[in-house]
PDB file of N, CA, C and O in Angstrom:
ATOM      1  N   SER A   1      15.705 -22.841  14.354  1.00  0.00           N
ATOM      2  CA  SER A   1      14.673 -21.952  13.815  1.00  0.00           C
ATOM      3  C   SER A   1      13.365 -22.140  14.567  1.00  0.00           C
ATOM      4  O   SER A   1      13.054 -23.252  14.993  1.00  0.00           O
ATOM      5  N   ASN A   2      12.620 -21.108  14.730  1.00  0.00           N
ATOM      6  CA  ASN A   2      11.333 -21.209  15.436  1.00  0.00           C
ATOM      7  C   ASN A   2      10.168 -21.358  14.452  1.00  0.00           C
ATOM      8  O   ASN A   2       9.010 -21.379  14.870  1.00  0.00           O
ATOM      9  N   LEU A   3      10.462 -21.463  13.141  1.00  0.00           N
ATOM     10  CA  LEU A   3       9.402 -21.660  12.151  1.00  0.00           C
ATOM     11  C   LEU A   3       9.287 -23.112  11.771  1.00  0.00           C
ATOM     12  O   LEU A   3      10.298 -23.726  11.430  1.00  0.00           O
ATOM     13  N   PRO A   4       8.093 -23.700  11.811  1.00  0.00           N
ATOM     14  CA  PRO A   4       7.937 -25.086  11.439  1.00  0.00           C
ATOM     15  C   PRO A   4       8.089 -25.293   9.925  1.00  0.00           C
ATOM     16  O   PRO A   4       7.810 -24.394   9.132  1.00  0.00           O
ATOM     17  N   LEU A   5       8.529 -26.478   9.551  1.00  0.00           N
ATOM     18  CA  LEU A   5       8.721 -26.824   8.141  1.00  0.00           C
ATOM     19  C   LEU A   5       7.879 -28.040   7.834  1.00  0.00           C
ATOM     20  O   LEU A   5       7.954 -29.032   8.558  1.00  0.00           O
ATOM     21  N   VAL A   6       7.085 -27.996   6.792  1.00  0.00           N
ATOM     22  CA  VAL A   6       6.242 -29.096   6.359  1.00  0.00           C
ATOM     23  C   VAL A   6       6.578 -29.390   4.909  1.00  0.00           C
ATOM     24  O   VAL A   6       6.541 -28.488   4.073  1.00  0.00           O
ATOM     25  N   ARG A   7       6.904 -30.635   4.598  1.00  0.00           N
ATOM     26  CA  ARG A   7       7.218 -31.004   3.250  1.00  0.00           C
ATOM     27  C   ARG A   7       6.130 -31.964   2.731  1.00  0.00           C
ATOM     28  O   ARG A   7       5.770 -32.936   3.394  1.00  0.00           O
ATOM     29  N   THR A   8       5.628 -31.667   1.549  1.00  0.00           N
ATOM     30  CA  THR A   8       4.598 -32.517   0.966  1.00  0.00           C
ATOM     31  C   THR A   8       4.880 -32.741  -0.501  1.00  0.00           C
ATOM     32  O   THR A   8       5.665 -32.016  -1.112  1.00  0.00           O
ATOM     33  N   ARG A   9       4.230 -33.763  -1.070  1.00  0.00           N
ATOM     34  CA  ARG A   9       4.329 -34.057  -2.505  1.00  0.00           C
ATOM     35  C   ARG A   9       2.990 -34.545  -2.989  1.00  0.00           C
ATOM     36  O   ARG A   9       2.197 -35.097  -2.225  1.00  0.00           O
ATOM     37  N   CYS A  10       2.738 -34.331  -4.304  1.00  0.00           N
ATOM     38  CA  CYS A  10       1.514 -34.866  -4.894  1.00  0.00           C
ATOM     39  C   CYS A  10       1.675 -34.874  -6.434  1.00  0.00           C
ATOM     40  O   CYS A  10       2.570 -34.234  -6.986  1.00  0.00           O
ATOM     41  N   VAL A  11       0.803 -35.599  -7.079  1.00  0.00           N
ATOM     42  CA  VAL A  11       0.751 -35.632  -8.521  1.00  0.00           C
ATOM     43  C   VAL A  11      -0.465 -34.835  -8.930  1.00  0.00           C
ATOM     44  O   VAL A  11      -1.578 -35.143  -8.504  1.00  0.00           O
ATOM     45  N   LEU A  12      -0.270 -33.810  -9.753  1.00  0.00           N
ATOM     46  CA  LEU A  12      -1.381 -32.986 -10.187  1.00  0.00           C
ATOM     47  C   LEU A  12      -1.845 -33.438 -11.561  1.00  0.00           C
ATOM     48  O   LEU A  12      -1.067 -33.593 -12.502  1.00  0.00           O
ATOM     49  N   ASN A  13      -3.152 -33.641 -11.626  1.00  0.00           N
ATOM     50  CA  ASN A  13      -3.772 -34.102 -12.856  1.00  0.00           C
ATOM     51  C   ASN A  13      -4.373 -32.902 -13.574  1.00  0.00           C
ATOM     52  O   ASN A  13      -5.585 -32.852 -13.784  1.00  0.00           O
ATOM     53  N   MET A  14      -3.527 -31.918 -13.961  1.00  0.00           N
ATOM     54  CA  MET A  14      -4.010 -30.731 -14.649  1.00  0.00           C
ATOM     55  C   MET A  14      -2.903 -30.149 -15.515  1.00  0.00           C
ATOM     56  O   MET A  14      -1.724 -30.450 -15.333  1.00  0.00           O
ATOM     57  N   SER A  15      -3.300 -29.325 -16.443  1.00  0.00           N
ATOM     58  CA  SER A  15      -2.313 -28.702 -17.348  1.00  0.00           C
ATOM     59  C   SER A  15      -1.480 -27.674 -16.570  1.00  0.00           C
ATOM     60  O   SER A  15      -1.914 -27.185 -15.527  1.00  0.00           O
ATOM     61  N   PRO A  16      -0.291 -27.350 -17.076  1.00  0.00           N
ATOM     62  CA  PRO A  16       0.510 -26.325 -16.420  1.00  0.00           C
ATOM     63  C   PRO A  16      -0.216 -24.960 -16.320  1.00  0.00           C
ATOM     64  O   PRO A  16      -0.067 -24.243 -15.330  1.00  0.00           O
ATOM     65  N   LYS A  17      -0.986 -24.624 -17.341  1.00  0.00           N
ATOM     66  CA  LYS A  17      -1.714 -23.345 -17.308  1.00  0.00           C
ATOM     67  C   LYS A  17      -2.783 -23.364 -16.206  1.00  0.00           C
ATOM     68  O   LYS A  17      -2.921 -22.395 -15.459  1.00  0.00           O
ATOM     69  N   ASN A  18      -3.523 -24.448 -16.108  1.00  0.00           N
ATOM     70  CA  ASN A  18      -4.536 -24.536 -15.048  1.00  0.00           C
ATOM     71  C   ASN A  18      -3.909 -24.538 -13.662  1.00  0.00           C
ATOM     72  O   ASN A  18      -4.486 -24.007 -12.712  1.00  0.00           O
ATOM     73  N   PHE A  19      -2.728 -25.136 -13.548  1.00  0.00           N
ATOM     74  CA  PHE A  19      -1.988 -25.108 -12.273  1.00  0.00           C
ATOM     75  C   PHE A  19      -1.575 -23.672 -11.928  1.00  0.00           C
ATOM     76  O   PHE A  19      -1.700 -23.241 -10.781  1.00  0.00           O
ATOM     77  N   ALA A  20      -1.079 -22.935 -12.937  1.00  0.00           N
ATOM     78  CA  ALA A  20      -0.700 -21.529 -12.682  1.00  0.00           C
ATOM     79  C   ALA A  20      -1.924 -20.704 -12.307  1.00  0.00           C
ATOM     80  O   ALA A  20      -1.837 -19.853 -11.422  1.00  0.00           O
ATOM     81  N   LEU A  21      -3.065 -20.936 -12.960  1.00  0.00           N
ATOM     82  CA  LEU A  21      -4.294 -20.218 -12.616  1.00  0.00           C
ATOM     83  C   LEU A  21      -4.713 -20.527 -11.189  1.00  0.00           C
ATOM     84  O   LEU A  21      -5.138 -19.632 -10.458  1.00  0.00           O
ATOM     85  N   LEU A  22      -4.597 -21.778 -10.788  1.00  0.00           N
ATOM     86  CA  LEU A  22      -4.936 -22.162  -9.428  1.00  0.00           C
ATOM     87  C   LEU A  22      -4.016 -21.479  -8.393  1.00  0.00           C
ATOM     88  O   LEU A  22      -4.489 -20.969  -7.377  1.00  0.00           O
ATOM     89  N   LEU A  23      -2.740 -21.477  -8.655  1.00  0.00           N
ATOM     90  CA  LEU A  23      -1.798 -20.872  -7.724  1.00  0.00           C
ATOM     91  C   LEU A  23      -1.963 -19.362  -7.600  1.00  0.00           C
ATOM     92  O   LEU A  23      -1.736 -18.799  -6.529  1.00  0.00           O
ATOM     93  N   MET A  24      -2.351 -18.708  -8.677  1.00  0.00           N
ATOM     94  CA  MET A  24      -2.481 -17.249  -8.644  1.00  0.00           C
ATOM     95  C   MET A  24      -3.828 -16.745  -8.102  1.00  0.00           C
ATOM     96  O   MET A  24      -3.977 -15.556  -7.822  1.00  0.00           O
ATOM     97  N   ASP A  25      -4.807 -17.651  -7.956  1.00  0.00           N
ATOM     98  CA  ASP A  25      -6.145 -17.268  -7.474  1.00  0.00           C
ATOM     99  C   ASP A  25      -6.175 -17.365  -5.958  1.00  0.00           C
ATOM    100  O   ASP A  25      -6.282 -18.464  -5.413  1.00  0.00           O
ATOM    101  N   SER A  26      -6.082 -16.247  -5.274  1.00  0.00           N
ATOM    102  CA  SER A  26      -6.027 -16.247  -3.795  1.00  0.00           C
ATOM    103  C   SER A  26      -7.293 -16.803  -3.161  1.00  0.00           C
ATOM    104  O   SER A  26      -7.236 -17.298  -2.036  1.00  0.00           O
ATOM    105  N   SER A  27      -8.432 -16.739  -3.841  1.00  0.00           N
ATOM    106  CA  SER A  27      -9.671 -17.255  -3.278  1.00  0.00           C
ATOM    107  C   SER A  27      -9.701 -18.777  -3.275  1.00  0.00           C
ATOM    108  O   SER A  27     -10.557 -19.378  -2.627  1.00  0.00           O
ATOM    109  N   ARG A  28      -8.764 -19.414  -4.001  1.00  0.00           N
ATOM    110  CA  ARG A  28      -8.752 -20.899  -4.083  1.00  0.00           C
ATOM    111  C   ARG A  28      -7.571 -21.517  -3.353  1.00  0.00           C
ATOM    112  O   ARG A  28      -7.299 -22.704  -3.533  1.00  0.00           O
ATOM    113  N   VAL A  29      -6.862 -20.748  -2.536  1.00  0.00           N
ATOM    114  CA  VAL A  29      -5.635 -21.246  -1.892  1.00  0.00           C
ATOM    115  C   VAL A  29      -5.934 -22.427  -0.971  1.00  0.00           C
ATOM    116  O   VAL A  29      -5.084 -23.308  -0.840  1.00  0.00           O
ATOM    117  N   LYS A  30      -7.094 -22.488  -0.332  1.00  0.00           N
ATOM    118  CA  LYS A  30      -7.441 -23.586   0.541  1.00  0.00           C
ATOM    119  C   LYS A  30      -7.688 -24.882  -0.182  1.00  0.00           C
ATOM    120  O   LYS A  30      -7.755 -25.938   0.446  1.00  0.00           O
ATOM    121  N   THR A  31      -7.828 -24.824  -1.522  1.00  0.00           N
ATOM    122  CA  THR A  31      -8.000 -26.040  -2.334  1.00  0.00           C
ATOM    123  C   THR A  31      -6.744 -26.890  -2.287  1.00  0.00           C
ATOM    124  O   THR A  31      -6.827 -28.117  -2.256  1.00  0.00           O
ATOM    125  N   TYR A  32      -5.589 -26.256  -2.281  1.00  0.00           N
ATOM    126  CA  TYR A  32      -4.345 -27.002  -2.320  1.00  0.00           C
ATOM    127  C   TYR A  32      -3.490 -26.845  -1.060  1.00  0.00           C
ATOM    128  O   TYR A  32      -2.472 -27.523  -0.926  1.00  0.00           O
ATOM    129  N   ASN A  33      -3.879 -25.977  -0.151  1.00  0.00           N
ATOM    130  CA  ASN A  33      -3.141 -25.763   1.099  1.00  0.00           C
ATOM    131  C   ASN A  33      -4.102 -25.777   2.281  1.00  0.00           C
ATOM    132  O   ASN A  33      -4.663 -24.751   2.669  1.00  0.00           O
ATOM    133  N   LYS A  34      -4.272 -26.957   2.832  1.00  0.00           N
ATOM    134  CA  LYS A  34      -5.230 -27.126   3.932  1.00  0.00           C
ATOM    135  C   LYS A  34      -4.826 -26.404   5.210  1.00  0.00           C
ATOM    136  O   LYS A  34      -5.658 -26.177   6.089  1.00  0.00           O
ATOM    137  N   MET A  35      -3.538 -26.038   5.316  1.00  0.00           N
ATOM    138  CA  MET A  35      -3.050 -25.335   6.493  1.00  0.00           C
ATOM    139  C   MET A  35      -3.222 -23.826   6.399  1.00  0.00           C
ATOM    140  O   MET A  35      -2.986 -23.115   7.375  1.00  0.00           O
ATOM    141  N   SER A  36      -3.631 -23.331   5.233  1.00  0.00           N
ATOM    142  CA  SER A  36      -3.788 -21.885   5.022  1.00  0.00           C
ATOM    143  C   SER A  36      -5.039 -21.372   5.699  1.00  0.00           C
ATOM    144  O   SER A  36      -6.098 -21.996   5.623  1.00  0.00           O
ATOM    145  N   LEU A  37      -4.918 -20.246   6.356  1.00  0.00           N
ATOM    146  CA  LEU A  37      -6.072 -19.563   6.948  1.00  0.00           C
ATOM    147  C   LEU A  37      -6.602 -18.506   6.004  1.00  0.00           C
ATOM    148  O   LEU A  37      -7.566 -17.810   6.322  1.00  0.00           O
ATOM    149  N   GLY A  38      -5.981 -18.382   4.853  1.00  0.00           N
ATOM    150  CA  GLY A  38      -6.417 -17.403   3.869  1.00  0.00           C
ATOM    151  C   GLY A  38      -5.259 -16.603   3.303  1.00  0.00           C
ATOM    152  O   GLY A  38      -4.217 -16.455   3.941  1.00  0.00           O
ATOM    153  N   ARG A  39      -5.455 -16.090   2.099  1.00  0.00           N
ATOM    154  CA  ARG A  39      -4.419 -15.293   1.438  1.00  0.00           C
ATOM    155  C   ARG A  39      -5.077 -14.056   0.863  1.00  0.00           C
ATOM    156  O   ARG A  39      -6.191 -14.121   0.343  1.00  0.00           O
ATOM    157  N   VAL A  40      -4.397 -12.939   0.955  1.00  0.00           N
ATOM    158  CA  VAL A  40      -4.890 -11.653   0.490  1.00  0.00           C
ATOM    159  C   VAL A  40      -3.916 -11.079  -0.530  1.00  0.00           C
ATOM    160  O   VAL A  40      -2.704 -11.100  -0.316  1.00  0.00           O
ATOM    161  N   ASP A  41      -4.441 -10.569  -1.635  1.00  0.00           N
ATOM    162  CA  ASP A  41      -3.609  -9.870  -2.622  1.00  0.00           C
ATOM    163  C   ASP A  41      -3.377  -8.472  -2.093  1.00  0.00           C
ATOM    164  O   ASP A  41      -4.287  -7.643  -2.076  1.00  0.00           O
ATOM    165  N   GLU A  42      -2.147  -8.212  -1.658  1.00  0.00           N
ATOM    166  CA  GLU A  42      -1.807  -6.889  -1.114  1.00  0.00           C
ATOM    167  C   GLU A  42      -1.688  -5.856  -2.247  1.00  0.00           C
ATOM    168  O   GLU A  42      -2.283  -4.781  -2.170  1.00  0.00           O
ATOM    169  N   VAL A  43      -0.943  -6.174  -3.265  1.00  0.00           N
ATOM    170  CA  VAL A  43      -0.741  -5.268  -4.419  1.00  0.00           C
ATOM    171  C   VAL A  43      -0.773  -6.116  -5.690  1.00  0.00           C
ATOM    172  O   VAL A  43      -0.043  -7.102  -5.795  1.00  0.00           O
ATOM    173  N   VAL A  44      -1.610  -5.739  -6.651  1.00  0.00           N
ATOM    174  CA  VAL A  44      -1.634  -6.428  -7.949  1.00  0.00           C
ATOM    175  C   VAL A  44      -1.040  -5.460  -8.993  1.00  0.00           C
ATOM    176  O   VAL A  44      -1.603  -4.408  -9.293  1.00  0.00           O
ATOM    177  N   PHE A  45       0.112  -5.863  -9.524  1.00  0.00           N
ATOM    178  CA  PHE A  45       0.739  -5.021 -10.549  1.00  0.00           C
ATOM    179  C   PHE A  45       0.193  -5.350 -11.933  1.00  0.00           C
ATOM    180  O   PHE A  45       0.032  -4.463 -12.771  1.00  0.00           O
ATOM    181  N   GLN A  46      -0.091  -6.625 -12.168  1.00  0.00           N
ATOM    182  CA  GLN A  46      -0.522  -7.067 -13.495  1.00  0.00           C
ATOM    183  C   GLN A  46      -1.370  -8.329 -13.313  1.00  0.00           C
ATOM    184  O   GLN A  46      -0.944  -9.282 -12.662  1.00  0.00           O
ATOM    185  N   LYS A  47      -2.569  -8.325 -13.891  1.00  0.00           N
ATOM    186  CA  LYS A  47      -3.480  -9.466 -13.795  1.00  0.00           C
ATOM    187  C   LYS A  47      -3.346 -10.350 -15.037  1.00  0.00           C
ATOM    188  O   LYS A  47      -2.871  -9.906 -16.083  1.00  0.00           O
ATOM    189  N   ASP A  48      -3.771 -11.597 -14.902  1.00  0.00           N
ATOM    190  CA  ASP A  48      -3.846 -12.564 -15.989  1.00  0.00           C
ATOM    191  C   ASP A  48      -2.519 -13.242 -16.275  1.00  0.00           C
ATOM    192  O   ASP A  48      -1.545 -12.584 -16.639  1.00  0.00           O
ATOM    193  N   VAL A  49      -2.479 -14.563 -16.110  1.00  0.00           N
ATOM    194  CA  VAL A  49      -1.255 -15.309 -16.354  1.00  0.00           C
ATOM    195  C   VAL A  49      -0.829 -15.262 -17.823  1.00  0.00           C
ATOM    196  O   VAL A  49       0.323 -15.552 -18.143  1.00  0.00           O
ATOM    197  N   ASP A  50      -1.746 -14.900 -18.709  1.00  0.00           N
ATOM    198  CA  ASP A  50      -1.428 -14.817 -20.143  1.00  0.00           C
ATOM    199  C   ASP A  50      -1.023 -13.402 -20.576  1.00  0.00           C
ATOM    200  O   ASP A  50      -0.781 -13.168 -21.760  1.00  0.00           O
ATOM    201  N   SER A  51      -0.948 -12.476 -19.646  1.00  0.00           N
ATOM    202  CA  SER A  51      -0.632 -11.081 -20.038  1.00  0.00           C
ATOM    203  C   SER A  51       0.802 -11.024 -20.584  1.00  0.00           C
ATOM    204  O   SER A  51       1.687 -11.767 -20.160  1.00  0.00           O
ATOM    205  N   VAL A  52       0.986 -10.118 -21.530  1.00  0.00           N
ATOM    206  CA  VAL A  52       2.269  -9.938 -22.187  1.00  0.00           C
ATOM    207  C   VAL A  52       2.763  -8.544 -21.847  1.00  0.00           C
ATOM    208  O   VAL A  52       2.007  -7.575 -21.920  1.00  0.00           O
ATOM    209  N   ALA A  53       4.031  -8.444 -21.476  1.00  0.00           N
ATOM    210  CA  ALA A  53       4.619  -7.157 -21.108  1.00  0.00           C
ATOM    211  C   ALA A  53       4.629  -6.212 -22.318  1.00  0.00           C
ATOM    212  O   ALA A  53       5.076  -6.572 -23.408  1.00  0.00           O
ATOM    213  N   THR A  54       4.136  -5.026 -22.096  1.00  0.00           N
ATOM    214  CA  THR A  54       4.144  -4.014 -23.135  1.00  0.00           C
ATOM    215  C   THR A  54       4.610  -2.699 -22.530  1.00  0.00           C
ATOM    216  O   THR A  54       4.511  -2.505 -21.318  1.00  0.00           O
ATOM    217  N   VAL A  55       5.098  -1.826 -23.332  1.00  0.00           N
ATOM    218  CA  VAL A  55       5.504  -0.507 -22.842  1.00  0.00           C
ATOM    219  C   VAL A  55       4.292   0.412 -22.926  1.00  0.00           C
ATOM    220  O   VAL A  55       3.841   0.753 -24.020  1.00  0.00           O
ATOM    221  N   THR A  56       3.770   0.809 -21.785  1.00  0.00           N
ATOM    222  CA  THR A  56       2.611   1.721 -21.750  1.00  0.00           C
ATOM    223  C   THR A  56       2.917   2.848 -20.784  1.00  0.00           C
ATOM    224  O   THR A  56       3.835   2.763 -19.968  1.00  0.00           O
ATOM    225  N   GLU A  57       2.155   3.871 -20.891  1.00  0.00           N
ATOM    226  CA  GLU A  57       2.345   5.034 -19.977  1.00  0.00           C
ATOM    227  C   GLU A  57       1.148   5.128 -19.051  1.00  0.00           C
ATOM    228  O   GLU A  57       0.021   4.811 -19.430  1.00  0.00           O
ATOM    229  N   ASP A  58       1.406   5.559 -17.856  1.00  0.00           N
ATOM    230  CA  ASP A  58       0.351   5.766 -16.837  1.00  0.00           C
ATOM    231  C   ASP A  58      -0.375   7.077 -17.135  1.00  0.00           C
ATOM    232  O   ASP A  58       0.252   8.060 -17.530  1.00  0.00           O
ATOM    233  N   ASN A  59      -1.679   7.089 -16.948  1.00  0.00           N
ATOM    234  CA  ASN A  59      -2.406   8.339 -17.059  1.00  0.00           C
ATOM    235  C   ASN A  59      -3.371   8.474 -15.885  1.00  0.00           C
ATOM    236  O   ASN A  59      -3.581   7.530 -15.124  1.00  0.00           O
ATOM    237  N   LYS A  60      -3.938   9.635 -15.755  1.00  0.00           N
ATOM    238  CA  LYS A  60      -4.834   9.914 -14.608  1.00  0.00           C
ATOM    239  C   LYS A  60      -6.102   9.088 -14.611  1.00  0.00           C
ATOM    240  O   LYS A  60      -6.722   8.898 -13.565  1.00  0.00           O
ATOM    241  N   GLU A  61      -6.500   8.589 -15.786  1.00  0.00           N
ATOM    242  CA  GLU A  61      -7.746   7.819 -15.895  1.00  0.00           C
ATOM    243  C   GLU A  61      -7.522   6.344 -15.567  1.00  0.00           C
ATOM    244  O   GLU A  61      -8.473   5.565 -15.622  1.00  0.00           O
ATOM    245  N   GLY A  62      -6.315   5.941 -15.234  1.00  0.00           N
ATOM    246  CA  GLY A  62      -6.067   4.547 -14.859  1.00  0.00           C
ATOM    247  C   GLY A  62      -5.800   3.628 -16.012  1.00  0.00           C
ATOM    248  O   GLY A  62      -6.381   2.545 -16.084  1.00  0.00           O
ATOM    249  N   SER A  63      -4.937   4.024 -16.920  1.00  0.00           N
ATOM    250  CA  SER A  63      -4.583   3.131 -18.022  1.00  0.00           C
ATOM    251  C   SER A  63      -3.848   1.905 -17.460  1.00  0.00           C
ATOM    252  O   SER A  63      -3.400   1.898 -16.313  1.00  0.00           O
ATOM    253  N   SER A  64      -3.740   0.882 -18.295  1.00  0.00           N
ATOM    254  CA  SER A  64      -3.055  -0.323 -17.813  1.00  0.00           C
ATOM    255  C   SER A  64      -1.542  -0.104 -17.916  1.00  0.00           C
ATOM    256  O   SER A  64      -0.989  -0.013 -19.013  1.00  0.00           O
ATOM    257  N   LEU A  65      -0.906  -0.026 -16.794  1.00  0.00           N
ATOM    258  CA  LEU A  65       0.534   0.169 -16.721  1.00  0.00           C
ATOM    259  C   LEU A  65       1.204  -1.190 -16.557  1.00  0.00           C
ATOM    260  O   LEU A  65       0.998  -1.857 -15.543  1.00  0.00           O
ATOM    261  N   SER A  66       1.994  -1.609 -17.528  1.00  0.00           N
ATOM    262  CA  SER A  66       2.638  -2.903 -17.475  1.00  0.00           C
ATOM    263  C   SER A  66       3.746  -2.902 -16.436  1.00  0.00           C
ATOM    264  O   SER A  66       4.442  -1.901 -16.262  1.00  0.00           O
ATOM    265  N   PHE A  67       3.909  -4.015 -15.753  1.00  0.00           N
ATOM    266  CA  PHE A  67       4.954  -4.161 -14.751  1.00  0.00           C
ATOM    267  C   PHE A  67       6.316  -4.453 -15.422  1.00  0.00           C
ATOM    268  O   PHE A  67       7.362  -4.318 -14.787  1.00  0.00           O
ATOM    269  N   GLY A  68       6.295  -4.850 -16.696  1.00  0.00           N
ATOM    270  CA  GLY A  68       7.529  -5.060 -17.429  1.00  0.00           C
ATOM    271  C   GLY A  68       7.897  -6.499 -17.657  1.00  0.00           C
ATOM    272  O   GLY A  68       8.923  -6.765 -18.284  1.00  0.00           O
ATOM    273  N   ILE A  69       7.091  -7.470 -17.169  1.00  0.00           N
ATOM    274  CA  ILE A  69       7.355  -8.867 -17.400  1.00  0.00           C
ATOM    275  C   ILE A  69       6.056  -9.556 -17.798  1.00  0.00           C
ATOM    276  O   ILE A  69       4.967  -9.064 -17.504  1.00  0.00           O
ATOM    277  N   ASP A  70       6.176 -10.694 -18.467  1.00  0.00           N
ATOM    278  CA  ASP A  70       4.967 -11.428 -18.882  1.00  0.00           C
ATOM    279  C   ASP A  70       4.369 -12.130 -17.668  1.00  0.00           C
ATOM    280  O   ASP A  70       5.083 -12.498 -16.735  1.00  0.00           O
ATOM    281  N   GLY A  71       3.043 -12.312 -17.693  1.00  0.00           N
ATOM    282  CA  GLY A  71       2.337 -13.048 -16.656  1.00  0.00           C
ATOM    283  C   GLY A  71       1.793 -12.162 -15.561  1.00  0.00           C
ATOM    284  O   GLY A  71       1.961 -10.943 -15.575  1.00  0.00           O
ATOM    285  N   GLU A  72       1.127 -12.815 -14.594  1.00  0.00           N
ATOM    286  CA  GLU A  72       0.537 -12.111 -13.459  1.00  0.00           C
ATOM    287  C   GLU A  72       1.604 -11.752 -12.446  1.00  0.00           C
ATOM    288  O   GLU A  72       2.496 -12.551 -12.163  1.00  0.00           O
ATOM    289  N   THR A  73       1.514 -10.561 -11.905  1.00  0.00           N
ATOM    290  CA  THR A  73       2.506 -10.083 -10.929  1.00  0.00           C
ATOM    291  C   THR A  73       1.797  -9.440  -9.747  1.00  0.00           C
ATOM    292  O   THR A  73       1.048  -8.477  -9.907  1.00  0.00           O
ATOM    293  N   LYS A  74       2.043  -9.986  -8.547  1.00  0.00           N
ATOM    294  CA  LYS A  74       1.399  -9.431  -7.374  1.00  0.00           C
ATOM    295  C   LYS A  74       2.118  -9.780  -6.095  1.00  0.00           C
ATOM    296  O   LYS A  74       2.922 -10.712  -6.051  1.00  0.00           O
ATOM    297  N   ILE A  75       1.826  -9.036  -5.067  1.00  0.00           N
ATOM    298  CA  ILE A  75       2.374  -9.310  -3.739  1.00  0.00           C
ATOM    299  C   ILE A  75       1.187  -9.823  -2.899  1.00  0.00           C
ATOM    300  O   ILE A  75       0.129  -9.197  -2.849  1.00  0.00           O
ATOM    301  N   VAL A  76       1.393 -10.982  -2.240  1.00  0.00           N
ATOM    302  CA  VAL A  76       0.326 -11.577  -1.442  1.00  0.00           C
ATOM    303  C   VAL A  76       0.757 -11.763  -0.005  1.00  0.00           C
ATOM    304  O   VAL A  76       1.946 -11.832   0.305  1.00  0.00           O
ATOM    305  N   ARG A  77      -0.236 -11.842   0.868  1.00  0.00           N
ATOM    306  CA  ARG A  77       0.017 -12.129   2.290  1.00  0.00           C
ATOM    307  C   ARG A  77      -0.810 -13.377   2.629  1.00  0.00           C
ATOM    308  O   ARG A  77      -2.025 -13.411   2.432  1.00  0.00           O
ATOM    309  N   ASN A  78      -0.114 -14.401   3.146  1.00  0.00           N
ATOM    310  CA  ASN A  78      -0.762 -15.650   3.481  1.00  0.00           C
ATOM    311  C   ASN A  78      -0.579 -15.916   4.974  1.00  0.00           C
ATOM    312  O   ASN A  78       0.502 -15.695   5.520  1.00  0.00           O
ATOM    313  N   LYS A  79      -1.621 -16.385   5.622  1.00  0.00           N
ATOM    314  CA  LYS A  79      -1.544 -16.757   7.009  1.00  0.00           C
ATOM    315  C   LYS A  79      -1.775 -18.283   7.091  1.00  0.00           C
ATOM    316  O   LYS A  79      -2.743 -18.815   6.547  1.00  0.00           O
ATOM    317  N   THR A  80      -0.842 -18.965   7.798  1.00  0.00           N
ATOM    318  CA  THR A  80      -0.850 -20.423   7.832  1.00  0.00           C
ATOM    319  C   THR A  80      -0.849 -20.893   9.285  1.00  0.00           C
ATOM    320  O   THR A  80      -0.220 -20.283  10.150  1.00  0.00           O
ATOM    321  N   LYS A  81      -1.559 -21.979   9.533  1.00  0.00           N
ATOM    322  CA  LYS A  81      -1.581 -22.625  10.857  1.00  0.00           C
ATOM    323  C   LYS A  81      -1.063 -24.058  10.655  1.00  0.00           C
ATOM    324  O   LYS A  81      -1.842 -24.964  10.359  1.00  0.00           O
ATOM    325  N   PRO A  82       0.242 -24.257  10.816  1.00  0.00           N
ATOM    326  CA  PRO A  82       0.810 -25.612  10.651  1.00  0.00           C
ATOM    327  C   PRO A  82       0.259 -26.561  11.728  1.00  0.00           C
ATOM    328  O   PRO A  82      -0.081 -26.126  12.828  1.00  0.00           O
ATOM    329  N   PRO A  83       0.176 -27.848  11.405  1.00  0.00           N
ATOM    330  CA  PRO A  83      -0.306 -28.823  12.394  1.00  0.00           C
ATOM    331  C   PRO A  83       0.673 -28.946  13.557  1.00  0.00           C
ATOM    332  O   PRO A  83       1.868 -28.692  13.410  1.00  0.00           O
ATOM    333  N   LEU A  84       0.166 -29.325  14.668  1.00  0.00           N
ATOM    334  CA  LEU A  84       0.928 -29.577  15.874  1.00  0.00           C
ATOM    335  C   LEU A  84       1.555 -28.327  16.478  1.00  0.00           C
ATOM    336  O   LEU A  84       2.445 -28.422  17.323  1.00  0.00           O
ATOM    337  N   THR A  85       1.095 -27.157  16.047  1.00  0.00           N
ATOM    338  CA  THR A  85       1.555 -25.909  16.690  1.00  0.00           C
ATOM    339  C   THR A  85       0.360 -25.036  16.991  1.00  0.00           C
ATOM    340  O   THR A  85      -0.678 -25.136  16.337  1.00  0.00           O
ATOM    341  N   LYS A  86       0.508 -24.193  17.969  1.00  0.00           N
ATOM    342  CA  LYS A  86      -0.547 -23.240  18.290  1.00  0.00           C
ATOM    343  C   LYS A  86      -0.321 -21.906  17.604  1.00  0.00           C
ATOM    344  O   LYS A  86      -1.159 -21.007  17.669  1.00  0.00           O
ATOM    345  N   LYS A  87       0.809 -21.793  16.955  1.00  0.00           N
ATOM    346  CA  LYS A  87       1.250 -20.547  16.379  1.00  0.00           C
ATOM    347  C   LYS A  87       0.791 -20.386  14.938  1.00  0.00           C
ATOM    348  O   LYS A  87       0.911 -21.317  14.142  1.00  0.00           O
ATOM    349  N   CYS A  88       0.272 -19.226  14.599  1.00  0.00           N
ATOM    350  CA  CYS A  88      -0.031 -18.883  13.205  1.00  0.00           C
ATOM    351  C   CYS A  88       1.190 -18.205  12.601  1.00  0.00           C
ATOM    352  O   CYS A  88       1.825 -17.354  13.225  1.00  0.00           O
ATOM    353  N   VAL A  89       1.500 -18.599  11.379  1.00  0.00           N
ATOM    354  CA  VAL A  89       2.707 -18.055  10.705  1.00  0.00           C
ATOM    355  C   VAL A  89       2.268 -17.271   9.499  1.00  0.00           C
ATOM    356  O   VAL A  89       3.104 -16.724   8.780  1.00  0.00           O
TER     357      VAL A  89
END
């Protein structure tokens, strides 16, 4: 494979909810991933890790349309520069 693999481990001194909030916040990705050059939320279907799936209808004024599952749902794009390579992934 031409993609580098980096394996790491750590002990997190935070609650599971705070960990989920950290992982879902694209502006804080460099806090836990020093190799990241940044992450962008491409599409956000549902915000808030505490959101609960409900059946709603879309309207022209922009009502909240549920994605159908609990929690935050989005597609992100991350750019990473692994150590010892010149290549951005």
